[in-house]
C-alpha positions in Angstrom: 19.2 54.7 -104.4 19.7 51.2 -105.7 22.8 49.9 -107.4 22.3 46.1 -107.4 24.9 43.6 -108.6 23.6 42.2 -111.9 24.5 41.2 -115.4 22.6 43.4 -117.9 24.4 41.6 -120.7 23.2 38.1 -119.7 21.5 37.3 -123.0 24.6 38.0 -125.1 26.8 36.0 -122.7 24.6 33.0 -121.9 22.7 32.7 -125.2 24.8 34.5 -127.8 22.8 33.0 -130.7 19.9 35.2 -129.6 21.9 38.4 -129.3 22.8 41.1 -131.9 26.2 41.5 -130.2 27.7 39.9 -133.2 25.9 41.8 -136.0 26.7 39.1 -138.7 27.9 35.6 -137.9 30.8 34.1 -140.0 28.3 32.0 -141.8 26.1 35.0 -142.7 29.1 36.9 -143.9 30.1 34.1 -146.1 26.6 33.7 -147.6 26.3 37.5 -148.1 29.6 37.6 -149.9 28.8 34.6 -152.1 25.3 36.0 -153.0 26.8 39.4 -153.7 29.4 37.9 -156.0 26.9 35.8 -157.8 24.4 38.6 -158.3 27.3 40.9 -159.6 28.4 38.2 -162.0 25.0 37.7 -163.4 24.4 41.4 -163.7 27.7 41.8 -165.6 27.0 38.8 -167.8 23.3 39.5 -168.7 22.5 42.9 -167.3 19.1 43.3 -168.9 18.1 39.8 -167.9 19.2 40.5 -164.3 17.2 43.7 -164.3 14.1 42.0 -165.6 14.4 39.3 -162.9 14.9 41.9 -160.2 11.8 43.9 -161.3 9.7 40.7 -161.4 10.7 39.6 -157.9 10.3 43.0 -156.4 6.9 43.6 -158.1 5.7 40.2 -156.9 6.9 41.0 -153.4 5.1 44.4 -153.4 1.8 42.7 -154.5 2.0 40.1 -151.8 3.0 42.7 -149.2 0.0 44.8 -150.1 -2.4 41.9 -149.8 -0.9 41.0 -146.5 -1.4 44.5 -145.1 -5.0 44.5 -146.2 -5.5 41.1 -144.6 -4.3 42.5 -141.2 -6.8 45.3 -141.5 -9.6 42.8 -142.3 -8.8 40.7 -139.2 -8.4 43.7 -136.9 -12.2 44.0 -136.5 -12.4 40.4 -135.2 -13.9 40.1 -131.8 -10.8 38.4 -130.4 -8.4 40.9 -131.9 -7.8 42.6 -128.5 -8.5 42.0 -124.9 -11.1 44.5 -123.8 -11.6 45.1 -120.1 -14.9 46.7 -119.3 -15.2 49.4 -116.7 -17.2 47.2 -114.4 -14.4 44.6 -114.4 -11.9 47.3 -113.4 -14.2 48.5 -110.6 -14.6 44.9 -109.3 -10.9 44.6 -108.6 -10.2 44.9 -104.9 -7.1 46.8 -103.9 -6.1 44.2 -101.3 -6.1 41.5 -104.0 -4.0 43.4 -106.5 -0.4 42.3 -107.0 2.7 44.5 -106.8 3.2 46.1 -110.2 6.7 47.3 -111.2 7.1 50.3 -113.5 10.4 51.1 -115.1 11.2 54.4 -116.8 14.6 54.6 -118.5 15.7 58.3 -118.8 18.6 60.0 -120.3 19.1 63.7 -120.6 15.5 64.4 -119.7 15.7 66.6 -116.7 12.6 68.6 -117.8 10.5 65.4 -117.7 11.2 64.2 -114.2 8.6 66.3 -112.3 5.9 65.8 -114.9 6.6 62.0 -115.0 6.3 61.6 -111.3 2.9 63.4 -111.3 1.7 61.3 -114.2 2.6 58.0 -112.5 1.1 59.2 -109.2 -2.2 59.7 -111.1 -2.4 56.0 -112.0 -5.4 54.3 -110.5 -3.5 51.7 -108.5 -2.8 51.3 -104.8 0.2 53.4 -104.0 1.5 50.8 -101.6 1.7 48.2 -104.5 3.6 50.3 -107.0 7.3 49.6 -107.5 8.6 52.5 -109.6 12.2 52.7 -110.8 13.6 55.7 -112.5 16.5 54.3 -114.5 19.1 57.1 -114.7 22.5 56.9 -116.3 25.3 57.3 -113.8 27.0 60.1 -115.7 23.8 62.0 -116.5 24.3 64.6 -113.9 21.5 66.9 -115.1 18.7 64.3 -114.8 20.1 63.0 -111.6 20.1 66.5 -110.1 16.5 67.0 -111.3 15.5 63.7 -109.7 17.2 64.7 -106.4 15.2 67.9 -106.4 11.8 66.1 -106.5 10.3 64.5 -103.5 9.7 61.0 -104.7 6.5 59.3 -103.3 6.8 56.0 -101.4 7.5 53.1 -103.8 9.5 55.4 -106.2 13.3 55.0 -106.3 16.2 55.9 -108.5 18.3 53.0 -110.0 21.6 54.0 -111.4 22.8 52.6 -114.7 26.6 52.3 -114.9 28.4 54.2 -117.6 29.4 51.3 -119.8 28.9 50.0 -123.3 26.6 49.6 -125.0 24.8 52.8 -124.1 21.3 51.6 -124.9 17.8 51.6 -123.4 17.6 47.8 -123.2 20.7 47.6 -121.0 19.1 50.0 -118.6 15.9 48.0 -118.6 17.8 44.8 -117.8 19.4 46.5 -114.8 15.9 47.5 -113.6 14.5 44.1 -114.3 17.0 42.4 -112.0 15.7 44.5 -109.1 12.0 44.6 -109.9 9.7 43.6 -107.1 6.4 43.2 -108.9 4.6 40.2 -110.2 4.0 42.2 -113.3 6.2 44.8 -115.0 5.7 47.6 -117.5 8.1 49.9 -119.3 7.2 53.6 -119.9 9.1 56.4 -121.6 9.7 59.6 -119.8 7.1 61.6 -121.8 4.3 58.9 -121.6 0.8 59.6 -120.3 -0.8 56.2 -119.9 -4.6 56.0 -119.2 -5.0 56.0 -115.4 -6.6 52.5 -115.2 -4.1 50.8 -117.5 -2.4 48.8 -114.8 -5.7 47.4 -113.5 -6.7 46.5 -117.0 -3.4 44.7 -117.4 -3.9 42.7 -114.2 -7.5 41.8 -115.4 -6.1 41.0 -118.8 -3.5 38.6 -117.6 -6.0 36.8 -115.3 -8.3 36.3 -118.3 -5.7 35.4 -120.9 -4.2 32.4 -119.3 -0.6 31.2 -118.5 0.7 31.2 -122.1 0.4 35.0 -122.4 3.4 36.7 -121.0 3.0 40.1 -122.5 0.1 42.6 -123.1 0.9 45.4 -125.5 -1.1 48.6 -125.1 -2.0 50.9 -128.0 0.2 53.9 -128.5 -0.9 57.3 -129.9 0.1 60.9 -129.7 -1.1 63.9 -127.6 0.2 66.4 -130.2 -1.2 65.0 -133.4 -1.9 68.4 -135.0 1.3 70.3 -134.2 2.5 70.3 -137.8 2.3 68.2 -141.0 4.9 65.7 -139.7 3.0 64.9 -136.5 -0.2 64.5 -138.5 1.4 61.9 -140.8 3.1 60.3 -137.9 -0.2 60.0 -136.1 -1.8 58.4 -139.1 1.0 55.8 -139.2 0.7 55.1 -135.5 -3.1 54.8 -135.7 -2.8 52.3 -138.6 -0.1 50.3 -136.8 -1.4 50.1 -133.3 -5.2 50.1 -134.0 -5.3 48.0 -137.2 -2.1 46.0 -137.9 -1.2 44.8 -134.4 -4.8 43.8 -133.6 -4.9 42.0 -136.9 -1.8 40.2 -136.0 -3.3 39.3 -132.6 -6.4 37.9 -134.3 -4.3 35.7 -136.6 -2.0 34.7 -133.8 1.0 36.2 -135.6 4.2 37.3 -134.1 3.9 40.7 -132.6 6.9 43.1 -132.7 6.4 45.1 -129.5 6.2 48.8 -129.2 9.0 50.4 -127.2 6.7 51.4 -124.3 3.6 50.3 -122.5 4.2 46.6 -122.9 3.2 44.7 -119.7 5.0 41.6 -118.8 4.9 38.7 -116.4 8.1 39.5 -114.6 9.2 35.9 -113.9 8.7 34.9 -117.5 10.7 37.9 -118.7 13.6 36.9 -116.5 13.4 33.4 -118.0 14.1 35.0 -121.4 17.0 37.0 -119.9 15.1 40.3 -120.5 16.1 42.5 -123.4 19.0 42.2 -125.8 21.3 45.1 -124.8 22.9 45.2 -128.3 19.6 45.5 -130.3 18.5 49.1 -130.9 14.9 47.8 -131.5 14.9 45.6 -128.4 11.1 45.6 -128.2 10.8 44.1 -131.7 13.4 41.4 -130.9 11.8 40.5 -127.6 8.4 40.2 -129.3 9.9 37.5 -131.6 11.7 35.7 -128.8 8.4 35.5 -126.8 6.8 33.5 -129.5 9.9 31.4 -130.1 9.9 30.3 -126.5 6.2 29.2 -126.7 4.6 32.2 -125.1 2.2 34.7 -126.5 1.6 38.4 -126.7 -1.9 39.9 -126.9 -3.1 43.4 -127.5 -4.8 45.2 -124.6 -7.4 47.8 -125.4 -6.0 50.8 -123.6 -3.9 53.7 -124.8 -0.7 55.4 -123.7 -0.2 58.9 -125.1 3.2 59.9 -126.3 4.8 62.9 -127.9 5.0 62.7 -131.7 8.4 63.8 -133.0 7.7 67.1 -134.7 11.0 67.9 -136.4 12.5 66.1 -139.4 16.0 66.4 -138.0 15.0 64.3 -135.0 12.5 62.1 -136.7 15.0 60.7 -139.2 17.5 59.5 -136.5 14.6 57.9 -134.5 13.3 56.1 -137.6 16.9 55.1 -138.5 17.3 53.5 -135.1 14.0 51.6 -135.5 14.8 50.3 -138.9 18.4 49.4 -138.0 16.9 47.4 -135.1 14.6 45.6 -137.5 17.6 44.7 -139.6 19.4 43.4 -136.4 16.3 41.4 -135.4 15.9 39.8 -138.8 19.5 38.8 -139.1 19.6 37.4 -135.5 16.5 35.2 -135.9 17.5 34.1 -139.5 20.8 32.7 -138.3 19.0 29.3 -138.2 16.0 29.6 -140.5 15.0 26.0 -140.2 15.0 26.1 -136.4 13.0 29.4 -136.6 10.4 27.7 -138.8 10.2 24.7 -136.4 9.7 27.0 -133.4 7.2 29.4 -135.0 5.4 27.2 -137.4 4.6 28.2 -141.0 2.0 30.8 -140.2 4.2 32.8 -137.8 7.3 32.2 -139.9 5.6 34.0 -142.8 4.3 36.8 -140.6 8.0 37.3 -139.5 9.2 37.5 -143.1 6.5 40.0 -144.1 6.7 42.1 -140.9 10.4 42.3 -140.1 12.2 41.5 -143.3 9.4 42.7 -145.6 9.1 46.1 -144.0 12.8 46.8 -144.4 12.9 45.4 -147.9 10.0 47.6 -149.1 11.5 50.8 -147.6 14.9 50.0 -149.3 13.3 49.1 -152.7 11.0 52.1 -153.0 13.6 54.6 -154.3 14.5 52.3 -157.3 10.9 52.1 -158.4 10.3 55.8 -157.9 13.4 56.4 -160.1 12.0 54.1 -162.8 8.6 55.9 -162.7 10.3 59.3 -163.0 12.3 58.1 -166.1 9.1 56.8 -167.7 6.7 59.7 -167.0 9.2 62.5 -167.4 11.4 61.2 -170.2 9.4 58.4 -171.8 12.4 56.0 -171.8 11.0 53.3 -174.1 13.6 50.7 -173.1 11.9 50.5 -169.7 8.9 48.8 -171.3 10.9 45.6 -171.7 11.3 45.4 -167.9 7.6 45.0 -167.5 6.4 42.3 -169.9 2.9 40.9 -169.6 2.2 39.7 -166.1 4.8 41.9 -164.6 3.1 45.0 -166.1 -0.2 43.8 -164.7 1.3 43.3 -161.2 3.1 46.6 -161.4 -0.2 48.4 -162.3 -1.9 46.7 -159.4 0.9 47.9 -157.1 0.8 51.4 -158.4 -2.9 51.9 -157.9 -4.2 49.3 -155.5 -1.0 49.2 -153.5 -0.8 53.0 -153.0 -4.5 53.1 -152.3 -4.1 50.3 -149.6 -1.5 52.2 -147.6 -3.3 55.5 -147.8 -6.5 53.7 -146.9 -5.0 52.1 -143.8 -3.9 55.5 -142.5 -7.3 57.0 -143.2 -9.1 54.2 -141.5 -6.8 54.4 -138.5 -7.4 58.1 -138.1 -11.2 57.6 -138.6 -11.3 55.0 -135.9 -9.4 57.3 -133.6 -11.9 60.0 -134.4 -9.2 62.2 -135.9 -11.7 63.3 -138.5 -9.6 66.2 -139.7 -6.5 64.1 -140.2 -8.1 61.7 -142.7 -7.4 64.1 -145.7 -3.7 64.4 -144.7 -3.2 60.7 -145.4 -3.3 61.6 -149.1 0.2 63.1 -148.5 1.6 59.7 -147.4 4.0 59.5 -150.4 6.0 62.4 -149.0 6.2 60.6 -145.7 7.4 57.4 -147.5 10.3 59.4 -148.9 11.5 60.1 -145.3 11.1 56.5 -144.4 13.1 55.2 -147.4 15.8 57.8 -146.7 15.9 56.6 -143.1 16.0 53.0 -144.2 19.1 53.5 -146.4 20.7 55.5 -143.6 19.9 52.5 -141.2 21.4 50.0 -143.7 24.7 51.8 -143.9 24.8 52.5 -140.2 24.2 48.8 -139.5 27.6 48.1 -141.0 29.4 51.2 -139.8 28.0 51.6 -136.2 25.4 48.8 -135.4 25.0 49.7 -131.7 24.7 53.5 -132.0 21.7 54.7 -130.1 20.4 57.9 -131.6 18.2 59.2 -128.8 14.8 60.8 -129.6 14.5 64.4 -128.4 11.3 65.2 -126.5 9.7 68.4 -125.3 9.3 69.9 -128.8 5.5 70.2 -128.7 5.6 73.7 -127.4 
């Protein structure tokens, strides 16, 4: 076993301006208080005028956000949207010329996954002598440690212990593994992942083709239990739209790419230069994706898939989604501490991508319930006073959002399923509004949890597919 001397909190200590360790800076708190006081004063002074202004701004945002999402779908079909490695390129790679590749798998309370995980990684089409595999186990997770001790680990596999200290997060464990990684390249997998066997070779070929500015290749993610129940069907439609349409579209437009939590392949030396992951950010992958671009590097999409388990129970799906959205809130606030500097480092294009992707996604999820409530009042009770909230152009924009906007998001899920050849799941995308209810509930839960318990890591339960 390995227990190296390292500092998994290096980012927060050496570059605190990049870390979510301080959820809100003093300046941000002051701005938030002043804005809250100003909005409250205006709302009390001219309540109906404030309501009309709010509806106008929110409706305009919805319209822009819809057009933005459709733009990403349009660009996702571009030839340069992803790096595609052909089978003959993989076959041409000589084993003796391949570099050492590090694999890190953070695990916590996943004793049932250990044996299956080792078998899955052994099945990778990569020379066994050039694999550096670390199972990152929490020091006080006796059950998983016992399970790992009961498995004969192949050569190149080892257990790295993560000390029981705060914060108890996946990125802290990954930083400990990063400090002891031996490979030129490094990938993070989750315990339940089933990557395509040739993924590591494709990553090596991808890095060699992409050039020195690319420090990360993000694989597609999808699920091996898409038809387990209605929730997994809708979850699969969302993932298919995100990883097969939105992220390739971002790649084609050279936008900032918020990484997925798994199957992102890195140049190890570059990752260390960035101090790895922020141990205090519960969506550490999203944050790292932004920092990569701010430091002048790039992320590209790699056309290969890792299969995961879709969360199949609402009682576990909501905490998982809460954590993701809370991490997006953390990421947005960290990088907007100095918005002018962010603009200078990203440029106008990527800066706007950041606003739409990170801030916009959270804003939309929080806004939805207000407009659903207004729609309910209108259609169920015909509250005539509501018509004054939607004068002229606002009504036109609202109508466009109601029909074109809803169509766009259903369309994206349907196209994602179609391209994945999930023919039978296309019809289920019509039920997306019910899925949005869950997302908005999770968003508000994340919003309040950000202030009450920002570093709480609600672990996703696996092994529910039956």
